[in-house]
C-alpha positions as CSV (number, residue, x, y, z in Angstrom):
1,M,2.0,-17.7,10.6
2,F,0.3,-15.3,8.2
3,K,-2.8,-14.1,10.0
4,I,-6.0,-13.0,8.3
5,S,-5.7,-9.5,9.7
6,K,-2.3,-9.0,7.9
7,G,-3.9,-10.1,4.7
8,L,-6.8,-7.7,5.1
9,N,-4.4,-4.9,5.9
10,I,-2.5,-5.6,2.7
11,I,-5.7,-5.7,0.6
12,L,-6.8,-2.3,2.2
13,I,-3.4,-0.7,1.4
14,V,-3.7,-1.9,-2.3
15,I,-7.2,-0.6,-2.5
16,A,-6.3,2.8,-0.9
17,L,-3.4,3.3,-3.2
18,G,-5.5,2.4,-6.3
19,A,-8.1,4.9,-5.1
20,I,-5.5,7.6,-4.7
21,Y,-4.2,6.9,-8.2
22,Y,-7.7,6.8,-9.7
23,F,-9.0,10.0,-8.1
24,S,-5.7,12.0,-8.7
25,Q,-6.0,11.5,-12.5
26,D,-8.4,14.5,-12.7
27,F,-6.0,16.9,-10.9
28,L,-2.6,15.9,-12.3
29,S,-1.3,16.4,-15.8
30,P,-0.4,13.3,-17.8
31,S,3.3,14.0,-17.3
32,W,2.9,13.1,-13.6
33,N,1.5,9.5,-14.3
34,I,4.8,7.7,-14.2
35,P,6.3,9.5,-11.1
36,L,3.0,9.0,-9.3
37,I,2.9,5.3,-10.1
38,I,6.5,4.9,-8.9
39,L,5.7,6.8,-5.7
40,L,2.6,4.8,-5.0
41,L,4.5,1.5,-5.6
42,V,7.3,2.5,-3.3
43,L,4.8,3.6,-0.6
44,G,2.8,0.4,-1.0
45,A,5.9,-1.8,-0.9
46,A,7.2,-0.1,2.3
47,S,3.8,-0.5,3.9
48,I,3.4,-4.1,3.0
49,M,6.9,-4.9,4.1
50,S,6.3,-3.2,7.5
51,I,3.1,-5.3,7.9
52,I,4.8,-8.6,7.0
53,K,7.9,-7.9,9.3
54,K,5.8,-6.8,12.2
55,E,6.4,-9.2,15.0
56,E,3.6,-9.9,17.5
57,P,4.4,-10.6,21.1
58,E,4.4,-14.2,22.1
59,D,2.2,-15.4,24.9
60,Y,4.0,-17.1,27.7
């Protein structure tokens, strides 16, 4: 079952990565745009996969 907390965590990760990209534009040259996007996509995918695969203990 997909809980609300997992959905909120995923939304927060997406917002945080978007903010990192937005605020880093002032400090990085335009040649770093594509590598930065790829890096953030990989980090975001890894974080989201770890949240989705996280198993919660069952109550007995």
